[in-house]
N, C-alpha and C positions, 0 to 999 in steps of 0.2 A: 179362391174361395168357393166352397161349395154350399149350396143351400138345398136343404132336404126337407120335405114336408112329413108331418107324423103319418101320413097315409102310406109312406114308403118304408116304414119300419115293419119288418115281418112279424106277424102275429100268427100263433098256432091257436086254433080255436077247436072245440069239441063241445060233447053234450053228455051230461051224467045221466044215469038210469033215471032220475027223478024229473028229468025233462030240463033242468037248468042248464044254460050255455056256461061254458067257461073259455077264457083267453089268457093266454101266455106269451110274454115277450122272452124268449129263450136266452138271448143275448144279453138280458138284464135280469141276473139272478133275483128271485123274489118277486118279480113284478108279474103278479097273476091275479085275475079277478073273475067273480062269478056275475050272472045276470039272470034274469027270467027269460031272456031271449038271447041268441047268438049277437045280434046287434048291440044289445044293452052290455053285454059282457066284453065286446070290443070297445065300447066307449068307455067302460069303467077302467079297463087295463090302459087305455091311452091317458085317461085322467090320472091315474096312478102314476105313470111313467113320467108326466109333466110335474106332479108335486115331489116326486123324488129329485128330479132335477133342480126344481125351485129350492128345495131344503138344502141341496149340495151347494148351491150359489149362495144361499144365505149364510152358510156355515164356512164358506171359502174352500170348499171340497171340490176335487175334481167330479164333473158330472159323468157317471157311467155312459159309455159310447156304445149304443147298439150297432149291431152289424145291419147293413142295409142290403136287402135283396128284393127281388121283384115279388110283388103279390102277397096274398094272404093265403096260408096253407089251411086245409081242413083235415 
């Protein structure tokens, strides 16, 4: 069995022209979030990924498995 923490899921981050941050988990289609800062965008996208996983479990569906790579890309 392998235990992986949420911190090890690769998250792509960036900044919009208006200064908002965005974060995307590319290996989980549709899992993207915005925030006032980079950190708030990362927190929002992690929360979204967990909500999607919980919804899948509640409905007896397979949880999308993100690929695990080292670090966060900018």
